[in-house]
Each structure stands twice: as C-alpha cells, then as structure tokens.
C-alpha positions in Angstrom: 57.1 109.1 194.0 55.3 107.0 191.4 55.5 107.9 187.7 52.6 108.0 185.3 52.6 105.8 182.3 53.2 108.6 179.9 50.3 107.8 177.6 49.3 111.5 177.5 52.9 112.9 177.2 56.1 112.4 179.1 55.9 110.4 182.3 55.4 112.6 185.4 56.5 111.9 188.9 53.6 112.0 191.3 54.3 112.8 194.9 52.1 110.5 197.0 51.9 111.3 200.7 52.1 108.6 203.4 48.8 109.7 204.8 47.0 108.7 201.6 48.7 105.3 201.6 47.8 104.7 205.2 44.1 105.7 204.5 44.0 103.5 201.5 45.3 100.3 203.2 43.3 100.9 206.4 40.1 101.2 204.3 41.0 98.0 202.5 41.3 96.1 205.7 38.1 97.6 207.1 36.3 96.3 204.0 38.0 92.9 203.8 39.6 92.2 207.2 42.7 90.0 206.9 43.0 86.8 208.9 46.3 85.5 210.1 46.0 82.6 207.6 45.8 85.0 204.7 48.5 85.0 202.0 48.8 87.9 199.6 50.6 87.3 196.3 53.0 90.1 195.5 53.5 90.0 191.8 53.1 93.6 190.6 56.4 95.4 189.6 57.3 98.0 192.2 57.0 100.9 189.6 53.2 100.4 189.7 51.2 101.6 192.6 49.3 98.3 193.1 52.6 96.9 194.4 52.3 99.2 197.4 49.3 97.5 199.0 50.6 94.1 197.9 53.7 94.8 199.9 52.2 96.6 203.0 48.7 95.3 203.7 49.7 91.9 205.1 52.7 93.3 206.8 50.5 95.8 208.8 47.8 93.3 209.8 49.6 90.1 210.6 49.2 88.1 207.5 51.7 86.8 205.0 53.2 88.1 201.7 54.3 85.6 199.0 56.6 86.9 196.3 56.3 85.6 192.7 59.4 85.2 190.6 60.5 88.1 188.4 58.2 88.5 185.4 56.0 85.8 186.9 53.0 88.0 186.7 53.0 87.5 182.9 52.6 83.7 183.1 49.1 82.7 184.0 50.0 79.0 184.4 52.8 79.9 186.8 50.4 82.1 188.8 47.8 79.3 189.0 50.4 76.8 190.2 51.7 79.3 192.7 48.2 80.0 194.1 47.7 76.3 194.6 51.2 75.6 196.0 51.4 78.6 198.4 47.7 78.6 199.3 47.3 82.2 198.1 44.1 83.8 199.4 44.3 87.3 197.9 45.5 88.4 194.5 45.3 91.4 192.1 44.7 91.2 188.3 44.6 93.8 185.6 41.4 92.7 183.7 43.3 91.6 180.6 45.4 89.3 182.7 42.3 88.1 184.5 41.0 86.9 181.1 44.2 84.8 180.5 44.0 83.5 184.1 40.4 82.4 183.6 41.4 80.6 180.4 44.2 78.8 182.3 41.9 77.9 185.1 39.3 76.6 182.7 41.8 74.4 180.9 43.2 73.2 184.2 39.7 72.2 185.4 39.0 70.3 182.3 42.3 68.4 182.4 41.9 67.1 185.9 38.1 66.8 185.7 37.6 68.5 189.1 34.6 70.4 190.2 35.4 74.1 189.8 35.1 74.9 193.5 37.8 72.4 194.4 40.6 73.9 192.3 41.7 76.9 194.4 38.8 77.2 196.8 41.0 78.9 199.3 41.3 82.1 197.1 39.1 84.6 199.0 39.5 87.9 197.1 40.4 89.0 193.6 40.9 92.8 193.2 41.0 94.3 189.7 42.2 97.7 188.5 44.1 99.4 185.7 41.6 98.7 182.9 37.9 98.4 182.4 36.5 95.2 184.0 33.6 93.7 182.1 30.4 92.0 183.3 31.4 88.8 181.3 34.7 88.6 183.2 33.0 88.9 186.5 30.3 86.3 185.7 33.0 83.9 184.4 35.0 84.4 187.6 32.0 83.6 189.8 31.3 80.5 187.7 35.0 79.3 188.0 35.5 80.4 191.6 32.2 80.5 193.4 34.0 80.9 196.8 35.9 84.0 195.7 34.8 87.6 196.0 35.8 90.1 193.3 36.1 93.9 193.5 36.7 96.5 190.9 39.0 99.3 191.9 39.8 102.6 190.3 42.4 105.3 190.8 44.7 107.4 188.7 48.4 107.7 189.5 47.6 111.1 191.0 45.9 109.4 193.9 47.0 106.9 196.6 46.6 103.7 194.6 42.8 103.5 194.4 40.0 106.0 195.4 36.9 104.3 194.0 35.6 100.8 194.4 32.7 98.6 193.2 31.5 95.4 194.8 31.0 92.9 192.0 29.4 90.1 194.2 25.7 90.9 193.9 24.0 88.0 192.2 21.7 90.5 190.4 24.6 92.6 189.0 24.0 93.7 185.4 26.9 96.2 184.9 30.3 96.9 186.3 31.0 100.4 187.5 34.0 102.2 188.9 32.0 102.6 192.0 31.9 104.9 195.0 34.7 106.7 197.0 36.7 104.9 199.6 37.0 106.3 203.2 37.9 110.0 203.5 37.6 110.5 199.8 35.1 112.6 197.7 34.3 112.2 194.0 32.6 114.9 191.9 31.4 115.1 188.3 32.0 118.7 187.1 31.5 120.6 183.8 34.2 122.6 182.1 33.5 125.5 184.4 33.9 123.3 187.5 30.2 123.4 188.3 28.7 120.3 189.9 26.6 118.2 187.4 23.4 116.3 188.2 23.2 112.5 188.4 23.5 111.0 184.9 25.2 114.0 183.3 28.4 113.5 181.4 31.4 115.5 182.7 34.9 115.2 184.2 35.7 113.2 187.3 37.3 115.2 190.1 38.8 113.5 193.2 39.3 115.1 196.7 40.4 113.9 200.1 43.4 112.5 201.8 44.3 110.3 198.9 45.1 113.1 196.5 48.8 113.5 195.7 50.8 116.5 196.8 51.6 117.4 193.2 54.0 116.5 190.4 57.7 116.3 191.1 59.5 119.5 189.8 56.4 120.5 187.8 54.8 123.5 189.6 53.2 124.6 186.4 51.1 121.4 186.2 50.6 121.1 190.0 48.9 124.4 190.2 46.5 123.4 187.4 45.7 119.9 188.4 45.8 119.6 192.2 43.0 121.7 193.8 
C-alpha cells in the first residue's frame, strides 16, 4: 500500500499488486539493461513509490544498491559527492531537484576547471518523475553530462510507479512529453462520457493494464468509481 499525497483531499491508501511492480521493473530492465558494474543510488524515502524500483531493480538483476544518508536527497552537494565517491551509474530526480543538482554540478565544474564530461562521466542514466520536466532542464543536462541518458517518467500513485515514459535523448528534441505506455499498459484520452477522443483533442487520461492498482484501501466507494 502506497498513500497518495493528499493534494486533492485526505491521503488515500492505494493497493498496488505485485504483478504490476514486476511488470514495471522488468520493463525498465528491458529498456535499460543493467550491467553487473551498475550502482543505483537509493535516496527516495520509502513512502514514495520511486523508492520501490530504487530498492528492487539492482537486486533482481545482479547490480548494486547504494544507500544515501537520511535526508541526503535534499542536499545536492552531498548527492554530487556521493555519485563521485560511490561511482553511481543510475539515479532518479524530481525535476525541481534536478535543477538544484545541475546548479551544483555547474559550480563544481567551474571550481575545478574540468571538462564537463570528466566530472561524473560514469553516470549512465537519469530518470525524472513527479513533476513536469522542461526542455531547458534536459538540454542543460545533456550539456553538463554528455555521456548520460535522461528519461521522463509519469505515473500516478494509482499505478505501479510509472506507466508512461519519454526518451529525452534525441538530438532534435523540441518538447518534453509524458510519453507512451510501458509494456502491458494502455493509455487512452477520453471525454466526460468515456468516449475515445481523436489525436490532439483535450480530455482525461485513463490508464489500463497490469500496472493499475487493485483499488483504495477501505474505500469501496472510490474504488468502484475510479478503477475500471
């Protein structure tokens, strides 16, 4: 059970099934296969669903998990030092934290007068979710970390971590989208009558597939309405 943030009311317990988590992590490894040398930084508090793949992905596929200190995710300078010290290759950022991390990296680069690619060239992947990722952030990331791939992920608490993804590594990219469904997942744009809308129309996003939660804990009234 993972609880929603409560921004639209009281926090609700979402019942996530193991099948959805397995599908989500297997998809991630199919897209970005882990190497035995990979080291994933676990820095997300366990009350947030991102912590699930940080904890389990490396464990399932023979890589390494490195734990940050408590509250360490709030200190970009600490994170930068930890990436360098522990040779971290995979990390997650909420976009607002990515901004601060990019600032810290830029300052660090100017202080030691290194070429950007030599600072933490071993960082292979940055995954972002939780907020809107901007084109400027992506472009800045590519400039600071030319050897690092960046992906935008999207998923409400009512799904198994993330259900949509967008590859931000095309050199001709001119906008950042929430992307396409991951494996065994469907996404629909529907109107208020649950009719499918044409491409480009404005409507509501509906998610289907194995990643959809079972329902809300002890809330059958909401479950019947929201989980179809």
